[in-house]
C-alpha positions as CSV (number, residue, x, y, z in Angstrom):
1,M,38.1,-8.1,5.6
2,Y,37.9,-8.8,9.5
3,N,38.7,-12.0,11.7
4,E,37.7,-13.4,15.0
5,Y,40.8,-11.3,16.5
6,K,38.8,-8.2,16.1
7,E,41.3,-6.9,13.9
8,I,41.3,-5.7,10.2
9,I,43.6,-6.5,7.1
10,I,45.3,-3.3,5.5
11,N,47.4,-3.7,2.6
12,Q,50.0,-1.3,1.7
13,T,52.4,-0.1,-1.4
14,L,55.5,1.8,-1.2
15,H,56.1,4.5,-3.9
16,G,59.7,6.1,-4.2
17,Y,62.4,7.2,-6.9
18,S,63.8,4.1,-9.6
19,D,64.5,5.8,-12.8
20,G,61.4,7.9,-12.0
21,H,58.7,7.9,-9.3
22,S,57.3,4.4,-9.3
23,L,55.7,1.5,-7.1
24,L,58.4,0.0,-5.3
25,A,56.5,-2.5,-2.9
26,G,53.3,-3.5,-2.6
27,S,51.1,-6.3,-0.5
28,K,48.6,-6.7,-3.0
29,K,48.5,-6.3,-7.1
30,L,45.9,-3.4,-7.8
31,P,43.9,-2.5,-11.1
32,S,45.9,-0.7,-13.7
33,D,43.2,2.2,-13.3
34,V,43.9,2.3,-9.4
35,D,47.7,1.7,-10.1
36,R,47.7,5.1,-12.2
37,I,45.8,7.0,-9.5
38,M,47.9,6.1,-6.9
39,L,51.4,6.8,-9.1
40,T,50.2,10.4,-9.4
41,L,49.1,11.1,-5.7
42,S,52.3,9.6,-4.3
43,D,54.4,12.1,-5.9
44,M,55.3,15.4,-4.9
45,S,52.3,17.6,-4.5
46,G,54.2,20.3,-6.4
47,P,57.2,20.9,-8.7
48,S,59.3,21.5,-6.0
49,I,59.5,21.2,-2.2
50,V,58.3,24.0,0.1
51,K,60.0,24.3,3.4
52,G,57.8,23.2,6.3
53,F,56.1,20.5,3.7
54,N,58.9,18.0,3.8
55,S,56.0,15.7,5.1
56,Y,52.1,15.5,5.1
57,I,49.1,13.1,5.3
58,T,47.1,12.3,2.0
59,G,43.7,10.5,2.1
60,Y,41.5,9.9,-0.9
61,P,39.2,7.4,-2.2
62,L,39.7,4.6,-4.5
63,K,36.2,4.0,-5.8
64,S,36.7,1.4,-8.5
65,A,38.3,-0.9,-6.0
66,K,36.1,0.2,-3.1
67,L,39.5,1.0,-0.9
68,Y,40.2,4.2,0.3
69,A,43.9,5.3,0.4
70,L,45.5,6.7,3.3
71,S,49.2,7.7,2.7
72,K,52.3,9.8,4.4
73,T,54.6,11.6,2.0
74,W,58.3,12.5,3.1
75,Y,60.6,14.2,1.2
76,A,63.7,11.8,0.1
77,S,66.2,14.6,1.2
78,E,69.2,11.9,0.8
79,M,68.5,10.7,-2.9
80,K,70.9,12.5,-5.3
81,R,67.8,13.7,-7.8
82,P,66.1,16.6,-6.3
83,G,62.4,16.5,-5.8
84,C,62.1,13.0,-5.1
85,V,59.7,11.5,-2.3
86,W,58.9,8.5,-0.5
87,T,55.3,7.5,-0.2
88,H,53.5,5.0,2.3
89,T,50.0,4.0,1.3
90,L,47.8,2.5,3.6
91,L,44.9,0.6,1.3
92,I,41.5,0.4,3.7
93,Q,38.0,-1.6,2.7
94,N,35.2,0.5,2.6
95,A,33.5,-1.7,4.6
96,D,35.8,-1.5,7.6
97,F,35.7,2.0,7.9
98,S,32.6,1.3,10.5
99,K,34.9,-1.0,12.2
100,I,37.6,1.3,13.1
101,S,36.5,3.1,16.2
102,D,39.9,5.7,16.3
103,L,41.3,6.5,12.6
104,K,44.1,8.2,14.4
105,K,45.6,5.1,15.1
106,L,46.1,4.3,11.6
107,L,48.8,7.1,11.7
108,T,51.0,4.7,14.0
109,L,51.6,2.3,10.9
110,F,53.3,4.7,8.7
111,S,57.1,3.7,8.2
112,R,59.8,5.8,6.5
113,P,61.9,3.7,4.6
114,N,65.7,4.1,4.1
115,S,67.4,4.3,0.7
116,K,68.2,0.6,0.2
117,K,67.1,-1.3,-3.1
118,K,64.9,-3.6,-1.2
119,W,61.9,-3.3,0.8
120,P,60.1,-6.4,2.2
121,E,58.2,-5.1,5.1
122,Y,55.9,-3.1,2.4
123,T,55.2,-6.5,0.5
124,T,53.0,-8.0,3.3
125,S,49.8,-7.0,4.8
126,L,49.0,-5.1,8.0
127,H,46.8,-6.4,11.0
128,F,45.2,-3.8,12.8
129,P,43.3,-4.1,15.7
130,T,39.8,-2.2,15.8
131,E,39.9,-1.9,19.5
132,T,41.9,1.3,21.0
133,N,43.7,1.7,24.5
134,N,44.1,4.8,26.3
135,N,48.2,4.5,26.1
136,Y,48.5,6.1,22.3
137,I,51.2,8.0,21.4
138,Y,49.3,10.5,18.9
139,D,47.0,12.0,22.3
140,N,47.8,15.3,21.6
141,F,45.4,14.6,18.0
142,D,42.7,15.6,20.4
143,R,44.3,18.9,21.2
144,V,43.9,21.4,18.2
145,E,45.5,24.6,18.6
146,I,43.6,26.6,16.6
147,S,41.3,29.3,17.5
148,E,37.7,28.7,17.7
149,S,36.9,31.1,15.1
150,I,39.1,29.7,12.5
151,I,37.7,26.3,13.4
152,K,34.0,27.9,12.8
153,S,35.1,28.9,9.6
154,I,36.6,26.0,8.2
155,L,33.7,23.9,9.5
156,T,31.2,26.5,8.0
157,S,33.0,26.3,4.5
158,L,33.6,22.5,4.1
159,Y,30.1,21.7,5.0
160,S,28.0,24.3,3.6
161,F,29.0,23.6,0.2
162,A,28.8,20.3,-1.3
163,D,31.3,20.7,-4.3
164,K,33.3,23.2,-3.4
165,P,37.2,22.8,-2.4
166,V,38.4,24.3,0.9
167,F,42.0,25.5,1.0
168,L,43.7,26.4,3.9
169,P,46.8,28.4,3.5
170,A,49.5,27.8,6.2
171,D,53.2,28.1,7.2
172,N,53.9,24.2,7.1
173,A,52.0,21.3,7.0
174,E,51.8,20.0,10.7
175,H,49.9,23.6,11.3
176,Y,46.5,22.0,10.7
177,E,46.9,18.2,10.5
178,N,45.5,17.7,13.9
179,L,42.6,19.7,12.8
180,V,42.2,18.2,9.1
181,L,42.4,14.7,10.9
182,K,40.0,15.3,13.6
183,I,37.5,16.6,10.9
184,W,38.0,13.6,9.0
185,Q,37.7,11.6,12.2
186,A,34.8,13.2,13.3
187,Q,32.2,11.7,9.9
188,W,30.5,8.9,9.7
189,P,32.2,5.9,8.0
190,K,30.2,6.6,4.3
191,L,31.7,10.2,4.0
192,Q,34.9,9.1,5.5
193,C,35.5,6.6,2.7
194,S,34.7,9.3,0.2
195,F,36.3,12.4,1.4
196,S,39.7,13.7,0.0
197,F,41.9,15.6,1.6
198,C,45.8,16.7,2.0
199,T,47.9,18.6,4.5
200,G,50.5,19.6,2.3
201,S,49.4,20.3,-1.1
202,I,52.2,22.5,-3.0
203,Y,50.0,22.8,-5.7
204,S,46.2,22.0,-5.8
205,R,45.4,18.2,-5.8
206,K,42.9,16.5,-8.0
207,L,41.5,13.2,-8.3
208,N,39.3,11.9,-11.2
209,G,38.8,15.5,-12.9
210,G,37.7,16.9,-9.2
211,V,39.3,18.9,-6.6
212,F,40.2,17.6,-3.2
213,D,37.8,18.5,-0.5
214,L,40.2,20.1,2.0
215,Q,43.8,21.0,1.1
216,V,46.4,22.5,3.5
217,I,48.5,24.9,0.8
218,P,51.9,27.0,1.3
219,F,51.0,30.6,1.4
220,N,53.2,31.3,-1.6
221,S,50.8,28.9,-3.6
222,L,48.0,30.7,-2.7
223,G,48.1,32.8,-5.9
224,Q,48.2,29.7,-8.2
225,A,46.0,27.9,-6.3
226,E,43.0,30.6,-6.3
227,R,43.9,30.9,-10.4
228,D,43.2,27.3,-10.8
229,N,40.2,26.8,-8.8
230,K,37.8,29.7,-9.4
231,S,35.0,27.9,-7.2
232,G,37.2,27.0,-4.7
233,I,36.6,28.5,-0.7
234,F,40.3,30.1,0.2
235,M,40.1,30.6,3.8
236,Q,42.4,33.9,5.0
237,T,43.0,32.7,8.6
238,N,45.9,35.2,9.3
239,N,43.6,37.8,8.9
240,L,40.1,36.0,9.7
241,N,38.6,37.7,12.8
242,E,35.4,36.7,14.9
243,I,32.9,35.5,12.3
244,T,29.2,36.8,12.9
245,N,25.7,35.4,11.5
246,L,27.1,31.8,11.6
247,P,24.8,29.2,10.5
248,D,23.1,27.9,13.9
249,W,24.5,24.2,13.6
250,V,28.2,25.8,13.4
251,P,28.5,26.6,17.4
252,L,27.1,23.5,18.2
253,A,29.4,21.1,16.0
254,S,32.3,23.0,17.3
255,E,31.0,22.8,20.7
256,E,30.3,19.0,20.4
257,L,33.9,17.9,17.9
258,F,36.4,20.4,19.8
259,K,35.3,20.9,23.3
260,K,33.2,18.0,24.8
261,R,35.1,14.8,25.8
262,D,31.8,12.4,25.7
263,E,32.2,11.8,22.2
264,M,28.2,10.9,22.3
265,F,27.9,13.0,19.4
266,L,30.0,11.0,17.4
267,Q,28.7,8.0,18.7
268,F,25.4,9.3,17.5
269,M,26.5,10.2,14.2
270,K,28.2,6.9,13.6
271,K,25.2,4.6,14.2
272,Y,22.5,6.8,12.7
273,A,24.3,8.0,9.2
274,D,24.7,5.1,7.6
275,D,21.7,5.3,5.4
276,M,22.3,9.1,4.9
277,K,23.6,10.5,1.6
278,P,27.3,10.4,1.6
279,S,27.7,14.1,1.2
280,R,29.4,16.9,3.0
281,T,26.2,18.7,3.3
282,T,24.5,16.2,5.0
283,F,27.0,17.2,8.2
284,P,24.7,20.1,9.1
285,K,21.7,18.3,9.0
286,I,23.0,15.9,11.5
287,V,24.3,18.3,13.9
288,E,21.0,20.0,13.7
289,I,18.7,17.0,14.4
290,Y,21.2,15.9,16.9
291,K,20.3,19.2,18.8
292,R,17.0,18.9,18.3
293,I,16.5,15.5,20.0
294,E,18.2,17.0,22.7
295,D,15.9,19.8,23.2
296,T,13.3,17.4,23.3
297,N,14.6,15.2,25.8
298,N,14.7,18.3,27.7
299,Q,11.4,19.3,27.3
300,I,13.0,22.4,25.5
301,M,11.4,21.5,21.8
302,P,7.6,19.6,21.2
303,L,7.6,16.6,19.5
304,A,5.5,18.5,16.7
305,K,8.4,20.7,16.1
306,L,10.7,17.9,16.2
307,T,8.8,16.4,13.5
308,K,8.9,19.4,11.4
309,V,12.7,19.6,11.6
310,F,12.9,16.2,10.5
311,Y,11.1,16.9,7.4
312,K,12.7,20.3,6.6
313,L,16.1,18.2,7.0
314,F,15.1,14.3,5.1
315,P,11.6,14.8,3.6
316,K,12.4,11.6,1.5
317,A,11.2,8.1,3.6
318,K,14.5,6.9,2.8
319,E,16.5,9.6,4.0
320,A,17.5,9.1,7.8
321,S,15.4,6.1,8.0
322,L,17.6,4.3,10.9
323,L,17.2,7.2,12.7
324,K,13.7,8.0,12.3
325,V,13.3,4.5,13.4
326,S,15.0,4.9,16.4
327,I,12.6,8.2,17.1
328,Y,9.3,7.3,16.3
329,G,9.4,3.3,15.2
330,S,9.4,0.1,16.8
331,L,12.7,-0.8,18.5
332,P,14.2,-4.4,19.0
333,E,13.8,-5.8,22.5
334,N,15.9,-4.2,25.1
335,S,16.4,-1.1,22.7
336,K,16.4,2.0,24.1
337,R,14.5,5.0,22.2
338,L,16.4,7.8,21.3
339,L,13.2,10.1,22.8
340,K,13.2,9.1,26.3
341,S,10.8,11.7,27.9
342,V,8.1,11.0,24.9
343,S,5.6,8.1,25.6
344,E,4.3,5.4,22.8
345,Y,0.8,7.1,22.9
346,E,2.8,10.5,22.7
347,L,4.4,9.3,19.4
348,F,1.1,7.6,18.0
349,N,-0.7,11.2,18.3
350,E,2.0,12.6,16.6
351,L,2.4,9.8,13.8
352,C,-1.2,9.7,13.0
353,T,-1.7,13.5,12.8
354,T,1.7,15.1,11.2
355,K,1.5,16.7,7.9
356,Y,4.7,15.4,7.3
357,Y,3.9,11.5,7.1
358,E,5.5,11.3,3.5
359,M,9.1,11.6,5.1
360,F,8.0,8.0,7.0
361,D,8.6,4.4,5.7
362,E,5.6,2.9,7.4
363,S,6.9,-0.3,7.0
364,K,9.5,0.2,9.1
365,L,7.4,2.1,11.8
366,K,5.3,-1.3,12.4
367,I,2.2,0.6,12.8
368,G,-0.1,-2.3,13.0
369,T,1.7,-4.5,15.4
370,R,2.3,-1.4,18.1
371,A,-1.5,-0.1,17.8
372,K,-2.6,-4.1,18.6
373,N,0.2,-3.9,21.5
374,I,-1.1,-0.4,23.1
375,Y,-4.8,-1.7,22.7
376,R,-4.1,-4.7,24.6
377,F,-2.0,-3.3,27.4
378,S,-4.6,-0.1,28.4
379,Y,-7.7,-0.4,26.6
380,D,-8.3,2.8,28.3
381,S,-5.2,5.0,27.5
382,T,-5.8,4.0,23.4
383,Q,-9.6,5.0,24.0
384,E,-8.1,8.4,24.8
385,L,-6.0,8.5,22.3
386,I,-8.4,7.3,19.5
387,L,-10.6,10.1,20.4
388,K,-7.7,12.6,20.6
389,I,-6.5,11.6,17.0
390,L,-10.0,11.6,15.6
391,E,-10.4,15.2,16.6
392,S,-7.3,16.2,14.3
393,D,-7.3,15.7,10.1
394,L,-6.2,11.9,10.1
395,N,-2.9,11.3,7.8
396,P,-2.7,7.8,5.9
397,I,-0.3,6.8,9.1
398,G,-3.2,7.4,11.5
399,E,-6.0,5.6,9.2
400,N,-3.5,2.7,9.1
401,F,-3.3,2.5,13.2
402,L,-7.3,2.8,13.1
403,L,-7.5,0.2,11.1
404,S,-5.1,-1.9,13.1
405,I,-7.1,-0.9,16.0
406,S,-10.4,-2.1,14.5
407,E,-8.6,-5.4,13.9
408,A,-8.3,-6.1,17.6
409,V,-10.7,-4.1,19.1
410,G,-13.8,-5.9,20.9
411,V,-17.5,-5.2,20.0
412,D,-18.2,-4.2,23.4
413,D,-15.4,-1.8,23.4
414,L,-16.4,-0.6,20.0
415,I,-20.0,0.4,21.1
416,S,-18.8,1.6,24.6
417,L,-16.4,4.1,22.5
418,S,-19.6,4.8,20.1
419,Y,-21.1,6.4,22.8
420,L,-18.5,8.9,23.0
421,K,-17.9,9.6,19.6
422,P,-21.2,8.1,17.7
423,N,-19.5,7.6,14.5
424,I,-16.7,5.6,15.2
425,I,-18.3,2.8,14.7
426,N,-18.9,3.7,11.0
427,L,-14.9,4.8,10.7
428,F,-14.0,0.8,12.3
429,L,-16.4,-1.1,10.1
430,Q,-15.1,0.8,6.9
431,H,-11.5,-0.4,8.1
432,N,-12.4,-3.7,9.3
433,P,-16.4,-5.0,7.6
434,S,-15.7,-8.1,9.5
435,L,-16.8,-6.3,12.9
436,A,-20.3,-6.3,11.4
437,L,-20.7,-10.1,11.7
438,Q,-21.7,-9.5,15.2
439,S,-25.4,-9.1,16.2
440,E,-24.7,-6.6,19.1
441,I,-23.4,-4.0,16.5
442,W,-26.8,-4.2,14.7
443,E,-28.9,-4.4,17.7
444,S,-27.2,-1.3,19.2
445,Q,-29.1,1.2,19.8
446,N,-26.4,4.0,19.2
447,I,-26.0,3.4,15.3
448,E,-27.8,4.5,12.3
449,R,-27.8,1.1,10.3
450,G,-28.1,2.9,6.8
451,E,-25.0,4.3,7.8
452,V,-23.3,1.7,8.8
453,L,-24.2,-0.4,5.9
454,S,-22.6,2.8,3.5
455,A,-19.4,2.6,5.6
456,I,-19.2,-1.1,5.1
457,A,-19.9,-0.6,1.3
458,A,-17.2,1.9,1.3
459,S,-14.5,-0.8,2.6
460,G,-11.8,-1.7,0.4
461,N,-11.4,-4.6,2.8
462,L,-14.9,-5.9,2.1
463,T,-14.5,-9.5,0.7
464,K,-17.4,-11.5,-0.6
465,K,-17.4,-14.3,2.3
466,I,-17.9,-11.2,4.5
467,K,-20.5,-9.4,2.8
468,D,-22.3,-12.6,2.2
469,N,-22.2,-13.3,6.0
470,I,-23.4,-9.9,7.0
471,I,-26.7,-10.1,4.9
472,K,-27.3,-13.9,6.2
473,L,-27.0,-12.3,9.7
474,L,-29.1,-9.5,9.0
475,L,-32.1,-11.9,7.5
476,D,-31.4,-14.2,10.5
477,L,-32.1,-11.2,12.9
478,H,-35.2,-10.3,10.7
479,M,-34.3,-6.7,10.2
480,D,-36.5,-6.2,7.4
481,D,-36.3,-2.5,7.3
482,I,-32.8,-2.3,6.1
483,A,-33.4,-4.2,2.7
484,K,-33.4,-1.5,0.2
485,N,-30.4,0.6,2.4
486,L,-28.6,-3.0,2.0
487,V,-29.2,-3.4,-1.8
488,D,-28.4,0.0,-2.5
489,N,-25.2,-0.3,-0.7
490,L,-24.1,-3.7,-1.1
491,G,-25.1,-3.7,-4.6
492,P,-28.0,-5.5,-6.2
493,E,-26.0,-9.1,-6.6
494,S,-27.0,-9.1,-2.7
495,I,-30.1,-10.7,-4.1
496,Y,-28.6,-13.7,-5.1
497,R,-27.5,-14.1,-1.0
498,V,-31.0,-13.4,0.1
499,L,-32.7,-15.9,-2.3
500,D,-29.9,-18.4,-1.0
501,W,-31.0,-17.9,2.1
502,Y,-34.6,-18.0,1.5
503,D,-33.9,-21.3,-0.7
504,L,-33.0,-23.3,2.5
505,I,-35.5,-22.4,4.9
506,E,-37.8,-25.0,5.7
507,R,-41.6,-25.4,3.7
508,G,-44.5,-23.3,5.4
509,Q,-41.8,-20.7,6.7
510,E,-42.1,-18.4,3.4
511,G,-43.7,-15.7,5.7
512,N,-40.2,-15.0,7.0
513,L,-39.0,-12.7,4.3
514,G,-40.5,-9.4,5.0
515,Y,-42.3,-6.9,3.1
516,N,-39.4,-4.6,2.5
517,W,-36.8,-7.4,1.5
518,K,-39.5,-8.1,-1.6
519,S,-40.1,-4.7,-2.1
520,A,-36.2,-3.9,-2.4
521,M,-36.0,-7.4,-4.6
522,K,-38.9,-6.7,-6.8
523,E,-36.5,-3.7,-8.4
524,H,-34.1,-5.8,-10.1
525,P,-35.8,-8.5,-11.7
526,A,-32.8,-9.9,-14.0
527,Y,-31.0,-10.7,-10.7
528,L,-33.8,-12.8,-9.8
529,L,-34.0,-14.2,-13.1
530,N,-29.9,-15.0,-13.1
531,W,-30.4,-16.6,-9.8
532,L,-33.1,-18.7,-11.0
533,E,-31.4,-19.6,-14.1
534,K,-28.1,-20.5,-12.2
535,S,-29.9,-22.5,-9.2
536,K,-29.6,-26.1,-9.8
537,D,-32.7,-27.0,-7.6
538,A,-34.6,-24.3,-6.7
539,N,-36.9,-24.6,-3.8
540,I,-40.4,-24.9,-4.7
541,L,-41.0,-21.6,-2.2
542,T,-38.2,-19.9,-3.7
543,I,-40.0,-20.2,-7.3
544,Y,-43.2,-19.0,-5.8
545,L,-41.2,-15.9,-4.3
546,I,-40.0,-15.2,-7.2
547,V,-43.0,-15.2,-9.5
548,N,-44.8,-13.0,-6.9
549,L,-41.9,-10.4,-7.5
550,L,-41.8,-10.1,-11.1
551,N,-44.3,-8.7,-13.8
552,P,-44.7,-11.4,-16.4
553,N,-45.9,-8.5,-18.7
554,S,-42.0,-6.5,-18.3
555,S,-40.1,-6.1,-21.3
556,E,-36.8,-7.1,-18.8
557,V,-38.8,-10.7,-18.1
558,I,-40.2,-11.3,-21.4
559,E,-36.3,-10.8,-23.3
560,Y,-34.9,-12.9,-20.7
561,G,-36.7,-16.0,-22.3
562,S,-38.6,-18.9,-21.2
563,E,-36.0,-21.6,-20.7
564,V,-35.4,-20.5,-17.2
565,W,-39.3,-21.5,-16.5
566,R,-39.2,-24.5,-18.4
567,K,-37.1,-26.5,-16.2
568,Y,-39.3,-25.8,-13.3
569,L,-42.7,-26.9,-14.6
570,D,-42.8,-30.8,-13.3
571,K,-41.9,-29.3,-10.0
572,I,-44.6,-26.8,-9.9
573,K,-47.3,-29.3,-10.5
574,I,-46.2,-31.0,-7.1
575,G,-45.6,-29.9,-3.5
576,L,-47.4,-26.4,-3.6
577,K,-50.8,-25.6,-2.1
578,K,-53.4,-24.8,-4.8
579,D,-54.0,-21.1,-4.5
580,A,-50.0,-21.0,-4.9
581,E,-50.0,-23.3,-7.9
582,N,-52.5,-21.1,-9.7
583,E,-50.6,-17.8,-9.1
584,I,-47.7,-19.6,-10.6
585,M,-49.5,-20.7,-13.6
586,A,-51.3,-17.5,-14.2
587,F,-47.7,-15.9,-14.4
588,M,-46.6,-18.8,-16.8
589,L,-50.0,-18.1,-19.0
590,T,-49.5,-14.1,-18.8
591,F,-45.5,-14.5,-19.7
592,G,-46.5,-17.1,-22.1
593,F,-49.1,-15.2,-23.8
594,N,-46.6,-12.2,-24.5
595,N,-44.6,-14.9,-27.0
596,P,-41.2,-15.2,-25.1
597,K,-38.7,-17.2,-26.9
598,P,-38.4,-20.0,-27.6
599,N,-41.4,-22.1,-27.2
600,A,-43.5,-20.0,-25.5
601,S,-46.5,-22.3,-26.2
602,M,-45.2,-25.2,-24.4
603,L,-45.8,-22.8,-21.1
604,V,-49.4,-22.1,-22.3
605,A,-50.0,-25.4,-23.0
606,E,-49.2,-26.3,-19.1
607,A,-50.7,-23.5,-17.6
608,F,-53.9,-22.6,-19.6
609,Q,-56.4,-25.4,-18.1
610,V,-55.3,-24.9,-14.6
611,V,-55.8,-21.1,-15.1
612,H,-58.7,-21.2,-16.9
613,D,-60.1,-23.6,-14.1
614,A,-59.2,-21.3,-11.4
615,V,-60.7,-18.3,-12.9
616,A,-64.0,-20.4,-13.7
617,S,-64.2,-21.1,-9.7
618,D,-63.0,-17.6,-8.7
619,Q,-60.0,-19.0,-7.1
620,L,-57.3,-16.9,-8.7
621,K,-56.2,-14.1,-6.7
622,Y,-56.5,-10.4,-8.2
623,N,-53.1,-9.5,-8.5
624,S,-52.5,-12.7,-10.8
625,W,-55.7,-11.8,-12.7
626,S,-55.0,-7.8,-13.1
627,H,-51.5,-9.0,-15.1
628,L,-53.3,-11.4,-17.1
629,A,-55.9,-9.1,-18.0
630,K,-53.8,-6.9,-19.8
631,N,-52.9,-9.3,-22.2
632,I,-56.4,-10.5,-23.5
633,P,-59.2,-9.3,-25.3
634,E,-62.3,-7.4,-23.8
635,L,-65.8,-7.9,-24.3
636,S,-68.7,-5.8,-24.8
637,L,-69.7,-3.9,-22.1
638,F,-72.2,-6.3,-20.5
639,R,-70.3,-9.7,-21.5
640,N,-66.8,-8.3,-20.0
641,W,-67.3,-9.9,-16.7
642,D,-67.2,-13.3,-18.5
643,K,-63.4,-14.0,-17.6
644,C,-63.0,-17.7,-18.8
645,E,-64.4,-16.5,-22.6
646,R,-62.1,-14.0,-22.6
647,L,-59.3,-16.5,-21.8
648,R,-60.5,-18.9,-24.3
649,R,-60.5,-16.5,-27.2
650,S,-57.4,-15.3,-26.0
651,L,-55.6,-18.6,-26.4
652,A,-57.1,-18.9,-30.0
653,D,-55.9,-15.5,-30.9
654,K,-52.3,-16.0,-29.9
655,F,-52.1,-19.6,-31.6
656,I,-53.4,-17.8,-34.7
657,Q,-51.6,-14.7,-34.2
658,Y,-48.0,-16.8,-33.4
659,K,-48.7,-19.8,-35.3
660,W,-47.8,-21.8,-32.5
661,P,-47.2,-25.3,-33.1
662,V,-51.4,-26.9,-33.0
663,E,-50.1,-29.7,-30.8
664,H,-49.7,-27.5,-27.9
665,F,-53.0,-26.0,-28.7
666,M,-54.7,-29.2,-27.8
667,Q,-52.3,-29.8,-25.1
668,S,-53.9,-26.4,-23.8
669,I,-57.8,-28.1,-23.6
670,K,-57.9,-30.7,-21.3
671,L,-61.7,-30.3,-20.9
672,N,-64.3,-31.2,-24.1
673,D,-66.4,-28.1,-22.6
674,T,-63.5,-26.0,-23.1
675,L,-62.8,-27.0,-26.5
676,I,-66.3,-26.5,-27.8
677,K,-66.4,-23.2,-26.8
678,I,-63.1,-22.3,-28.4
679,A,-64.2,-24.0,-31.3
680,N,-67.4,-21.8,-31.2
681,Y,-65.4,-18.9,-31.3
682,C,-63.2,-19.6,-33.9
683,T,-65.9,-20.5,-36.6
684,K,-67.1,-16.9,-36.3
685,S,-64.4,-16.0,-38.9
686,S,-62.2,-16.7,-41.5
687,N,-58.9,-16.6,-39.5
688,G,-60.6,-19.1,-36.8
689,R,-62.1,-21.5,-39.2
690,K,-58.5,-21.7,-41.1
691,F,-57.0,-22.4,-38.0
692,L,-59.5,-25.1,-37.0
693,N,-58.7,-26.8,-40.1
694,R,-55.2,-26.5,-39.4
695,V,-56.1,-28.0,-36.3
696,V,-57.8,-31.3,-37.5
697,E,-54.9,-31.9,-40.3
698,E,-51.9,-31.3,-38.3
699,T,-52.8,-33.0,-35.1
700,P,-51.0,-36.3,-34.9
701,W,-54.7,-38.0,-33.8
702,E,-53.0,-41.4,-33.5
703,S,-51.4,-40.3,-30.3
704,P,-52.9,-41.3,-26.8
705,I,-53.1,-37.9,-25.9
706,Y,-55.5,-36.9,-28.2
707,S,-59.2,-38.4,-28.7
708,N,-61.5,-39.1,-31.6
709,K,-64.4,-37.3,-29.7
710,Q,-61.7,-33.7,-29.7
711,R,-61.4,-34.3,-33.2
712,D,-65.2,-35.0,-34.1
713,V,-65.9,-31.7,-31.9
714,L,-63.6,-29.7,-34.5
715,I,-65.0,-31.5,-37.7
716,N,-68.6,-30.8,-36.5
717,R,-68.1,-27.1,-36.0
718,L,-66.8,-26.8,-39.3
719,K,-69.8,-28.4,-41.3
């Protein structure tokens, strides 16, 4: 709890003898499980008092209540019953540890009671100021009168093993009190409120089945403690000599905690250890990283080696996140970076190329924002950084950096950069394909357009809108040579966009689509037909284009069916030059002769006479006739030149073969001369005569589209 007067509220309890050891007074009612723990730990720490251990300090966490108990116990010699003690306990909320700058000042709150029956002073909470002053009665707390070798040995034992309890044999409880409290003080808040200790454990003390982290015990209790704690570490301090082969962090910790007076290490630890694991074994890591940061600032250790040390100590992204951000990340305005001698460009070079990138939480590094900022601040420096990074193996952070630069870079800068690093454009386009919407990219002499398209296609950021606009741009730029690459890289569905573009051009400009575009589209007939089917009102020029790209005899075109063409028949009859109409009708006739479903005969009825007349006047182009010729019968060697006769015979044969409706047969023939010649051919075979009889019988002659003259022609041929 914290109020506006910069103080915290601390509850308290008093335990002592009253028909047995019990709770005598308290400022707050506590849960029953907490009561039980405190009742046990507030009693004498052994079966009987030991000389020199008449008073001692105990600290332990009450996890279920999110409290920490700091107590002082006094032997109650004034009580008639032997073995009685007084214990005054301060109950500190875990959240308040970060607000206490000087834990030793808590000792001033302890008060030994007298033997009266009431203790009202323990029934109210205490107001404890979080700010300290220099006039402090416990100034000797900082002066630890213990040899340096013992201090180093204790630090090694305590912080090298997370689960092993450490025991300090001593003549009295006061001998190590300052040292123990100094060790507790020199921890970060989360470890402080989970650390358990006692400066006077007559017998080994336990909490929730586990042994206290650090205990001072009488020498005559050493044997019992060793028997009870097989895995414990017992410091034989009376015979301790100078230790060799200490871990590197131990001398550093001893120096920082017990010799220096600036407390910079303590401030560092309290500020940056909050998101670290609250374990004793984390302490050496903090000491080591503090020293390595200092070495890097003093240019003793290079940044790359510091990163390696970070990874060794804190390999997971969530570990030491605050510290990592303060070294490598984006800091709030007016904040000072811990690495004073390293520039933002050096940091980026390290972040983008280190193999230890997995230890970072990228979201907290704010790579994107920072990358754009350094580009805007100095393009020349950023260009140098980009080239340097590209010489190394990029990691995911490096890719994110380049992606962010690609979102901010100007086209002129990018083209300029490509002269120094030719493939840089492809890399940037892969990250940011919208750069390809600038015509300068495609017109640059320093790119290979096929590779550019491959880079764009490989982009995970290529949206449909960007793709469509790139296709339109390339068409507007008349880049015919890139057509096949475009379809191969962006997929055959890009044909839809080409047709959309072509469908909007003015009539008479059909030459705007180059040969390579047409060749690329010709390889994907299904996409041409699909576009035509879905189009609500295709431009007649687009229909003409598609007809010229399709083979009417291909199975893919035939299987697609006739419906897509029937809806455009009326449009074909108007708005086209005669030779273009002839080509489309020749396509329809060839296609119809292949009997596509449904109602192929309707297409034949519309196209036959137009094609017949075009062939008769030699107005049908060779390409159209070559498709058609594959679908009509050949005549004798000396008559095969008669293309019209071949067409007429084929018409009759197809109606007979597919049993098409006879009215469509009559609608196919607009001239009596054509009808006479077809009828003459049919009379030469029994199937032909049967067919003519069916035509005479089934044709609705009353319809105005037929004439009696046509009927007479057929009847006369059947006589």
